[in-house]
N, CA, C and O of each residue as an XYZ file, in Angstrom:
220
protein
N      37.425    -10.224    -69.030
C      38.147    -11.421    -68.646
C      37.204    -12.606    -68.444
O      37.450    -13.446    -67.578
N      36.188    -12.682    -69.186
C      35.227    -13.770    -69.093
C      34.758    -13.930    -67.648
O      34.448    -12.939    -66.986
N      34.704    -15.163    -67.155
C      34.289    -15.431    -65.777
C      35.487    -15.745    -64.888
O      35.389    -16.556    -63.967
N      36.602    -15.107    -65.164
C      37.804    -15.355    -64.375
C      37.777    -14.389    -63.188
O      38.216    -13.244    -63.300
N      37.259    -14.859    -62.056
C      37.164    -14.064    -60.838
C      37.673    -14.911    -59.678
O      37.859    -16.120    -59.819
N      37.897    -14.275    -58.535
C      38.396    -14.989    -57.361
C      37.477    -16.159    -57.033
O      36.257    -16.002    -56.979
N      38.060    -17.321    -56.818
C      37.313    -18.513    -56.467
C      36.821    -19.333    -57.648
O      36.292    -20.429    -57.462
N      36.989    -18.814    -58.866
C      36.535    -19.547    -60.057
C      37.421    -20.753    -60.305
O      38.640    -20.683    -60.143
N      36.809    -21.853    -60.696
C      37.582    -23.029    -61.094
C      37.963    -22.853    -62.555
O      37.141    -22.478    -63.391
N      39.225    -23.133    -62.840
C      39.723    -22.947    -64.202
C      40.499    -24.176    -64.659
O      41.002    -24.953    -63.848
N      40.581    -24.331    -65.964
C      41.365    -25.392    -66.605
C      42.538    -24.723    -67.311
O      42.356    -23.755    -68.049
N      43.731    -25.239    -67.084
C      44.938    -24.729    -67.726
C      45.722    -25.924    -68.272
O      45.354    -27.068    -68.005
N      46.782    -25.685    -69.021
C      47.609    -26.811    -69.491
C      48.221    -27.619    -68.341
O      48.663    -28.747    -68.554
N      48.253    -27.064    -67.137
C      48.844    -27.730    -65.979
C      47.808    -28.480    -65.148
O      48.170    -29.128    -64.166
N      46.538    -28.407    -65.513
C      45.474    -29.079    -64.784
C      44.414    -28.095    -64.320
O      44.367    -26.948    -64.764
N      43.562    -28.571    -63.413
C      42.507    -27.730    -62.869
C      42.999    -27.014    -61.628
O      43.762    -27.565    -60.836
N      42.551    -25.776    -61.469
C      42.935    -24.998    -60.307
C      41.870    -23.992    -59.955
O      40.812    -23.942    -60.583
N      42.155    -23.183    -58.939
C      41.232    -22.166    -58.458
C      41.946    -20.819    -58.500
O      43.106    -20.707    -58.104
N      41.241    -19.802    -58.983
C      41.796    -18.447    -59.030
C      41.857    -17.914    -57.600
O      40.847    -17.917    -56.896
N      43.033    -17.457    -57.165
C      43.203    -17.007    -55.788
C      43.333    -15.499    -55.639
O      43.508    -15.007    -54.524
N      43.251    -14.759    -56.729
C      43.299    -13.313    -56.613
C      42.351    -12.694    -57.619
O      41.880    -13.358    -58.542
N      42.079    -11.423    -57.429
C      41.345    -10.689    -58.438
C      42.332    -10.340    -59.536
O      43.502    -10.087    -59.248
N      41.896    -10.321    -60.780
C      42.837    -10.053    -61.880
C      43.270     -8.583    -61.927
O      42.853     -7.834    -62.810
N      44.099     -8.186    -60.980
C      44.615     -6.828    -60.905
C      45.851     -6.724    -61.794
O      46.697     -7.617    -61.792
N      45.951     -5.653    -62.538
C      47.080     -5.433    -63.445
C      47.192     -6.536    -64.484
O      48.271     -6.765    -65.031
N      46.075     -7.231    -64.765
C      46.063     -8.235    -65.811
C      46.705     -9.557    -65.442
O      46.859    -10.423    -66.303
N      47.089     -9.738    -64.175
C      47.734    -10.978    -63.758
C      46.740    -11.826    -62.957
O      46.058    -11.317    -62.067
N      46.665    -13.100    -63.273
C      45.751    -14.022    -62.613
C      46.588    -15.099    -61.935
O      47.433    -15.722    -62.578
N      46.361    -15.325    -60.642
C      47.066    -16.379    -59.908
C      46.145    -17.577    -59.778
O      44.990    -17.444    -59.374
N      46.664    -18.754    -60.124
C      45.884    -19.988    -60.035
C      46.598    -20.950    -59.091
O      47.786    -21.230    -59.258
N      45.856    -21.459    -58.089
C      46.414    -22.435    -57.140
C      45.876    -23.813    -57.500
O      44.678    -23.997    -57.717
N      46.793    -24.778    -57.557
C      46.441    -26.158    -57.882
C      46.331    -26.975    -56.602
O      46.736    -26.516    -55.534
N      45.790    -28.176    -56.704
C      45.553    -29.044    -55.548
C      46.822    -29.322    -54.741
O      46.754    -29.504    -53.525
N      47.979    -29.358    -55.408
C      49.234    -29.638    -54.698
C      49.850    -28.397    -54.052
O      50.931    -28.471    -53.469
N      49.157    -27.249    -54.156
C      49.633    -26.008    -53.541
C      50.438    -25.118    -54.459
O      50.766    -23.991    -54.088
N      50.765    -25.590    -55.644
C      51.515    -24.802    -56.614
C      50.669    -23.624    -57.079
O      49.466    -23.765    -57.298
N      51.298    -22.463    -57.228
C      50.618    -21.285    -57.761
C      51.323    -20.875    -59.045
O      52.546    -20.743    -59.080
N      50.538    -20.674    -60.098
C      51.074    -20.214    -61.380
C      50.358    -18.935    -61.769
O      49.200    -18.720    -61.411
N      51.067    -18.084    -62.510
C      50.511    -16.810    -62.941
C      50.157    -16.850    -64.417
O      50.879    -17.428    -65.229
N      49.043    -16.231    -64.750
C      48.582    -16.115    -66.125
C      48.218    -14.662    -66.387
O      48.066    -13.872    -65.455
N      48.079    -14.316    -67.667
C      47.810    -12.947    -68.065
C      46.618    -12.884    -69.011
O      46.126    -13.918    -69.462
N      46.159    -11.691    -69.308
C      45.010    -11.504    -70.192
C      45.203    -12.216    -71.527
O      44.248    -12.771    -72.070
N      46.411    -12.210    -72.057
C      46.640    -12.886    -73.340
C      46.385    -14.387    -73.237
O      46.002    -15.016    -74.223
N      46.596    -14.971    -72.045
C      46.320    -16.389    -71.842
C      44.821    -16.668    -71.878
O      44.394    -17.720    -72.354
N      44.027    -15.735    -71.379
C      42.570    -15.859    -71.459
C      42.138    -15.716    -72.909
O      41.316    -16.490    -73.399
N      42.699    -14.715    -73.601
C      42.321    -14.434    -74.985
C      42.638    -15.598    -75.911
O      41.848    -15.893    -76.808
N      43.773    -16.270    -75.720
C      44.140    -17.365    -76.626
C      43.669    -18.740    -76.149
O      43.962    -19.749    -76.790
N      42.939    -18.785    -75.025
C      42.345    -20.027    -74.563
C      43.232    -20.908    -73.703
O      42.878    -22.055    -73.432
N      44.375    -20.399    -73.268
C      45.264    -21.180    -72.399
C      44.621    -21.432    -71.046
O      44.820    -22.492    -70.454
N      43.854    -20.471    -70.552
C      43.154    -20.612    -69.278
C      41.670    -20.412    -69.550
O      41.264    -19.426    -70.165
N      40.859    -21.375    -69.078
C      39.419    -21.343    -69.334
C      38.652    -21.593    -68.047
O      39.049    -22.425    -67.231
N      37.557    -20.875    -67.868
C      36.679    -21.112    -66.719
C      35.965    -22.444    -66.904
O      35.571    -22.799    -68.016
N      35.802    -23.173    -65.814
C      35.086    -24.448    -65.841
C      33.674    -24.191    -65.337
O      33.486    -23.574    -64.288
N      32.695    -24.657    -66.076
C      31.302    -24.531    -65.637
C      31.085    -25.433    -64.427
O      31.373    -26.629    -64.468
N      30.577    -24.845    -63.359
C      30.389    -25.615    -62.124
C      29.110    -26.410    -62.135
O      28.809    -27.110    -61.168
């Protein structure tokens, strides 16, 4: 899953967010600045929908 780990900053089609869980069962939770949480899956990492941001 590349560098998608808890606390990683990521870029998604919805903006920048922070991963709030470990990718258990292939599901990744991302929290955005406004408090919204969205779920992503391994296929989203594979097709580039969610990308780690270099800090």
